[in-house]
PLY file of the C-alpha trace (Angstrom):
ply
format ascii 1.0
element vertex 64
property float x
property float y
property float z
element edge 63
property int vertex1
property int vertex2
end_header
-125.25 147.22 76.93
-123.47 144.60 79.67
-125.84 145.70 82.36
-129.66 146.28 80.83
-129.10 145.03 77.39
-132.23 145.79 76.97
-135.14 149.16 77.50
-137.58 148.87 80.60
-141.07 149.67 79.86
-143.08 151.01 82.63
-146.12 149.41 84.16
-148.47 152.37 83.28
-146.96 151.95 79.76
-148.41 148.15 79.68
-151.46 149.42 81.39
-152.16 152.11 78.58
-150.94 150.87 76.05
-148.48 153.33 74.39
-147.32 153.30 71.28
-144.34 151.88 71.90
-145.87 149.18 73.16
-148.71 148.20 70.33
-146.31 148.34 68.06
-144.38 145.92 69.32
-143.68 142.37 67.51
-141.52 139.89 69.46
-140.54 137.95 65.84
-138.60 141.76 65.35
-137.34 141.66 68.36
-136.00 138.18 68.65
-133.14 139.23 65.56
-131.37 142.21 67.08
-131.47 140.50 70.70
-129.26 137.50 68.58
-127.47 139.37 67.08
-126.44 141.00 69.81
-125.65 138.76 71.80
-123.36 137.54 68.58
-121.32 140.91 69.47
-120.88 140.23 73.28
-117.65 138.75 73.19
-116.02 142.08 71.86
-118.40 144.26 73.80
-117.10 142.02 76.19
-113.16 142.97 75.55
-113.94 146.36 75.08
-115.28 146.91 78.23
-112.19 144.58 79.89
-110.04 147.27 77.64
-111.66 150.53 79.24
-111.40 148.71 83.13
-107.55 148.47 82.31
-106.78 151.73 81.11
-108.81 152.86 84.20
-107.58 151.20 86.56
-103.26 152.26 84.53
-104.75 156.14 85.04
-105.71 155.67 88.43
-102.84 154.19 89.90
-99.85 156.31 87.30
-102.11 159.76 89.46
-101.78 157.68 92.80
-98.03 157.26 92.39
-97.23 161.06 91.36
0 1
1 2
2 3
3 4
4 5
5 6
6 7
7 8
8 9
9 10
10 11
11 12
12 13
13 14
14 15
15 16
16 17
17 18
18 19
19 20
20 21
21 22
22 23
23 24
24 25
25 26
26 27
27 28
28 29
29 30
30 31
31 32
32 33
33 34
34 35
35 36
36 37
37 38
38 39
39 40
40 41
41 42
42 43
43 44
44 45
45 46
46 47
47 48
48 49
49 50
50 51
51 52
52 53
53 54
54 55
55 56
56 57
57 58
58 59
59 60
60 61
61 62
62 63
């Protein structure tokens, strides 16, 4: 979520007009993106905690 944030659309999907591209509505898409931006500090905090836990595990393993 921190890196990508949204799904990629292949160029062939745009050229062929798949259902996903045809059903896309900009107004309906913007609201979830705004909500995701509001939650970004929480997501970053969770990622930081997971990173620190992983570092602690690696340090403990290395120091054994």
